[in-house]
N, C-alpha and C positions, 0 to 999 in steps of 0.2 A: 596293568595293561603293558606298560613301558616293554617291562622283561621280557613279554611274550610279544615284543616286534609291534604293537599298537601302541605309540606313543600320546598319540589323539584322545584315545579311550576312555574315560573313567570309568568305571562300575559299581555303582554301590547296591545294596539290598533293600529292597521295598517291597509292601503288603498292602495291599487295599481290599477292601470290600464289595462286593460287585452284585445286583439282583438280575433274576433271569428274565430274557425280553418278554415286554408286555407288563410288567411289575408298571401298578397305578402311579403317575408320576409325584401325585402326593404322597404316597406310602413310600416312595424311594427318597423321598425330599426328608418326610420325616424321617427316618431311617440314620439319614445321611446325622441329620439335625443330632439325633440322640448320641451316635456316634461320636462327632466333634464333641460335644459335651466330657464322654467319657474321655477320650483323649488328651483335652487341656485341663483335665484335674490333674493337679500336682503329683500324688501317686503313681500316676501313670508314670510320668516321666522319669518319677524315680526309677520307677524298677526298670522302665528300657536302660536307663543310665547306668543302672548295675552293670549291664551287660553290654554298655559301651556305644549303645545305640542313643539316636534323638528320636523320641517321637515328633512328629508333623501332620499335616492334615492339610487340603486341599478345602479352600472355603466354600468352596460350589462341586456341584456332582462333573458338571465339564469340565472345571478345571482338573479333576480325576481324570477325565476323558481324554482330553492333551496329552498330559501327561505320559498317559498309557502309549496315548498315538503315535508321540515323540519317543518313547523306550522303546518301544516298537521298529521304529525307524532304524533308531541306532544299529541298535543289535539287529535286525536284519542286514543293516551294510558292513557291520563286526564280521557277520556270519559268511559273507560272499565275499567281502575282501581278503578272509582267512582260508577261504578255500575249501571248509569243513566240507563233509559229505557224510550223510546218513551211512550206515552199512546195507 
């Protein structure tokens, strides 16, 4: 982003899994636990490494929510600072 005029912004790609609002908490926690088990399998990390990526996971659903909120805040500021407008 420095070459685009935003030296203080770092951009990383990421993805996550979400569930529909109203999903029972115990079901969401179980799904999260199963996803964490899968992500922590050595073969999962090896597959990501083949593409130059690193597989990581938040330990809790709340941590992921905080991460998403921080990313939204960061990129919201980037859009505002850049003066980008939708056509």
